[in-house]
VOGU-3710 file (C-alpha; in Angstrom, 3 decimals, decimal comma):
1> xxxxxxxxxx> 5,649/-40,370/2,205  3,101/-37,776/3,296  4,366/-34,265/3,882  4,092/-32,922/7,419  1,259/-30,435/8,106  3,761/-27,857/9,341  5,758/-27,982/6,126  2,602/-27,725/4,034  1,506/-24,600/5,906  4,914/-22,966/5,464
11> xxxxxxxxxx> 4,751/-23,605/1,708  1,254/-22,140/1,511  2,240/-18,920/3,283  5,476/-18,615/1,294  3,400/-19,032/-1,858  1,198/-16,123/-0,778  4,244/-13,912/-0,291  5,663/-14,963/-3,660  2,348/-14,132/-5,343  2,439/-10,688/-3,725
21> xxxxxxxxxx> 5,987/-10,016/-4,858  5,178/-11,158/-8,416  2,138/-8,872/-8,582  4,123/-5,978/-7,108  6,837/-6,350/-9,754  4,254/-6,406/-12,540  2,540/-3,312/-11,166  5,878/-1,560/-10,802  6,660/-2,356/-14,427  3,364/-0,861/-15,599
31> xxxxxxxxxx> 3,887/2,219/-13,445  7,460/2,725/-14,690  6,281/2,624/-18,294  3,578/5,177/-17,559  6,022/7,468/-15,747  8,560/7,293/-18,553  5,828/8,099/-21,067  4,488/11,145/-19,190  7,901/12,744/-18,599  9,055/12,104/-22,185
41> xxxxxxxxxx> 6,072/13,191/-24,238  8,171/14,418/-27,153  10,304/11,288/-27,435  9,570/8,717/-30,123  11,256/6,108/-27,921  8,361/6,219/-25,434  5,478/6,307/-27,916  4,725/2,590/-27,477  4,759/2,640/-23,675  1,057/3,500/-23,147
51> xxxxxxxxxx> 0,053/0,437/-25,166  2,330/-1,727/-23,021  0,629/-0,364/-19,889  -2,796/-1,264/-21,291  -1,614/-4,810/-22,024  -0,409/-5,301/-18,438  -3,711/-4,307/-16,822  -5,569/-7,632/-17,416  -2,594/-9,539/-15,996  -2,603/-7,377/-12,863
61> xxxxxxxxxx> -6,344/-7,883/-12,402  -5,975/-11,637/-12,755  -3,148/-11,715/-10,221  -5,325/-9,845/-7,728  -8,005/-12,538/-8,059  -5,476/-15,361/-7,668  -4,016/-13,828/-4,499  -7,440/-13,181/-2,988  -8,504/-16,769/-3,647  -5,282/-18,126/-2,143
71> xxxxxxxxxx> -5,714/-15,937/0,950  -9,298/-17,170/1,354  -8,096/-20,788/1,178  -5,678/-20,025/3,987  -8,434/-18,434/6,062  -10,535/-21,595/5,674  -7,809/-23,629/7,385  -8,909/-21,956/10,602  -5,721/-22,220/12,704  -3,149/-19,433/12,540
81> xxxxxxxxxx> -0,226/-18,022/14,404  -0,302/-14,265/14,970  2,221/-13,730/12,181  0,229/-15,857/9,735  -2,998/-14,022/10,485  -1,322/-10,633/10,004  0,154/-11,816/6,708  -3,223/-12,853/5,320  -4,888/-9,610/6,421  -2,031/-7,511/5,025
91> xxxxxxxxxx> -2,005/-9,465/1,751  -5,686/-8,797/1,117  -5,120/-5,073/1,646  -1,859/-4,884/-0,313  -3,368/-6,523/-3,395  -6,091/-3,887/-3,450  -3,536/-1,061/-3,346  -1,394/-2,731/-6,009  -4,407/-3,101/-8,292  -5,234/0,575/-7,807
101> xxxxxxxxxx> -1,669/1,554/-8,728  -2,105/-0,484/-11,896  -5,324/1,384/-12,660  -3,596/4,721/-12,076  -0,806/3,687/-14,447  -3,512/3,142/-17,073  -4,939/6,589/-16,291  -1,496/8,125/-16,759  -1,110/6,316/-20,070  -4,430/7,790/-21,191
111> xxxxxxxxxx> -3,207/11,278/-20,267  -0,097/10,666/-22,368  -2,132/9,692/-25,438  -4,308/12,789/-25,067  -1,348/15,125/-24,527  0,505/13,756/-27,560  -2,408/14,959/-29,688  -2,127/18,491/-28,292  0,543/20,520/-30,085  2,584/22,773/-27,851
121> xxxxxxxxxx> 1,894/20,938/-24,578  4,598/22,050/-22,157  5,636/19,593/-19,467  5,727/21,245/-16,012  9,297/21,646/-14,809  8,741/19,710/-11,610  6,780/16,820/-13,095  9,942/14,777/-13,682  11,251/15,051/-10,095  7,759/14,317/-8,783
131> xxxxxxxxxx> 7,631/11,193/-10,949  11,062/10,211/-9,633  9,896/10,596/-6,037  6,799/8,481/-6,690  8,874/5,846/-8,479  11,243/5,602/-5,519  8,366/5,259/-3,036  6,907/2,317/-4,944  10,362/0,761/-5,283  10,953/1,061/-1,549
141> xxxxxxxxxx> 7,546/-0,463/-0,817  8,474/-3,425/-3,001  11,843/-3,710/-1,245  10,140/-3,614/2,152  7,813/-6,405/1,015  10,616/-8,620/-0,283  12,929/-8,111/2,717  10,211/-7,618/5,374  12,090/-4,443/6,187  10,352/-2,040/8,560
151> xxxxxxxxxx> 13,013/0,654/8,155  12,403/0,870/4,404  8,641/0,915/4,939  9,021/3,763/7,416  11,051/5,754/4,883  8,119/5,466/2,477  5,835/6,994/5,102  8,262/9,886/5,533  8,306/10,603/1,814  4,586/11,120/1,259
161> xxxxxxxxxx> 4,717/14,799/2,249  7,406/15,422/-0,364  5,118/14,244/-3,151  2,376/16,527/-1,818  4,783/19,470/-2,044  5,486/18,701/-5,683  1,759/18,452/-6,372  1,037/21,844/-4,821  3,863/23,547/-6,717  2,856/22,054/-10,049
171> xxxxxxxxxx> -0,788/23,031/-9,508  0,226/26,626/-8,843  2,450/26,758/-11,928  -0,223/25,269/-14,173  -2,955/27,567/-12,896  -0,737/30,576/-13,505  -0,021/29,436/-17,064  -3,672/28,747/-17,839  -4,701/32,129/-16,477  -2,192/33,936/-18,649
181> xxxxxxxxxx> -2,705/31,873/-21,800  -6,167/30,369/-22,465  -4,808/28,036/-25,166  -2,919/26,172/-22,430  -6,089/25,298/-20,511  -6,676/21,927/-22,199  -3,137/20,551/-21,795  -2,943/22,155/-18,358  -5,985/20,205/-17,195  -4,441/16,992/-18,493
191> xxxxxxxxxx> -1,251/17,671/-16,530  -3,294/18,458/-13,419  -4,988/15,071/-13,762  -1,602/13,407/-14,287  -0,257/15,069/-11,155  -3,274/13,843/-9,236  -2,635/10,302/-10,493  0,963/10,523/-9,277  -0,162/11,702/-5,867  -2,615/8,815/-5,587
201> xxxxxxxxxx> 0,095/6,298/-6,527  2,197/7,692/-3,672  -0,779/7,337/-1,316  -1,189/3,673/-2,255  2,558/3,087/-1,796  2,155/4,568/1,693  -0,751/2,217/2,403  1,372/-0,749/1,330  4,199/0,363/3,623  1,758/0,632/6,533
211> xxxxxxxxxx> 0,458/-2,883/5,855  4,002/-4,275/5,754  4,733/-2,730/9,163  1,518/-4,298/10,480  2,532/-7,674/9,085  6,115/-7,610/10,397  5,644/-5,742/13,693  1,955/-6,142/14,460  1,565/-2,366/14,758  -1,188/-0,202/13,288
221> xxxxxxxxxx> 0,642/2,851/11,970  -2,091/4,442/9,889  -2,937/8,161/9,983  0,593/9,377/10,626  1,469/7,173/13,569  4,098/5,323/11,532  6,647/8,124/11,815  7,007/7,308/15,508  8,699/4,068/14,470  11,619/5,800/12,766
231> xxxxxxxxxx> 13,986/5,782/15,731  13,022/2,235/16,725  13,514/0,913/13,189  16,945/2,528/12,922  18,050/0,741/16,097  17,394/-2,720/14,628  19,759/-4,201/12,006  17,764/-5,325/8,990  18,754/-6,685/5,583  19,237/-3,773/3,161
241> xxxxxxxxxx> 18,960/-4,529/-0,568  21,771/-2,856/-2,526  19,640/-1,666/-5,450  16,801/0,144/-3,697  16,675/3,929/-3,832  18,087/5,784/-0,812  15,989/7,984/1,480  13,994/10,370/-0,700  14,621/13,384/1,486  18,347/13,017/0,823
251> xxxxxxxxxx> 17,740/12,855/-2,916  15,277/15,739/-2,939  16,758/18,287/-0,556  15,563/20,989/-2,942  12,059/20,343/-4,226  12,774/22,200/-7,454  15,902/20,209/-8,290  15,726/18,155/-11,502  15,929/14,395/-11,060  16,394/11,695/-13,723
261> xxxx> 13,565/9,184/-13,950  15,221/6,098/-15,424  13,662/2,742/-14,657  14,429/1,456/-11,202
//
């Protein structure tokens, strides 16, 4: 018995979503390893993590190609509902941001290897809470993708400024240290690069959240317009996963407060 065209199309679009979720989980795993390595430079338990990040990069790149090819096959079918068209467009953009997060995880792993060879490298006090904030943003983006949850995606948009605050504070602290002690210039520059990588990961998580809102709601919320959705999203009951990090601004009421960075 031949399968109905409608059923075939549903399977194809569900497959695209499943590919996205699989790639997102792989990228999150690479990022988590890189974050654990950078905040635990002195720990022997994390010494193998950079190598694990490097091994995941080819898999992430291959998944990007598979998703792009699948999305192109869907485009060739030529007939779409509005929701299907938004999904394909969002998928092509999300895969690009996920691949970039994977690349940034590799960059962080490279910073870790370099810093481990520098005796006396002092981890900035606020690097760990910044890493925790970035980790939670990526986790929420993944949750929003799985549950098609606009409220979670909007919370990611709200959290981007918090990461920028951490970046600015760490830059100031590192510049002060390097000015006072020239021997700290080399490790300080490595930490500045690491902080920049973290900020860029947060930016890509924000892009993913914006694309999810476009897919689910059909709204273009780029360039800060997404925060206008906060009250509307709160008014609609949506499925909330029990294991996704709560609103970052509740966890980080004080920017200087220490936060644990265990794997999500």
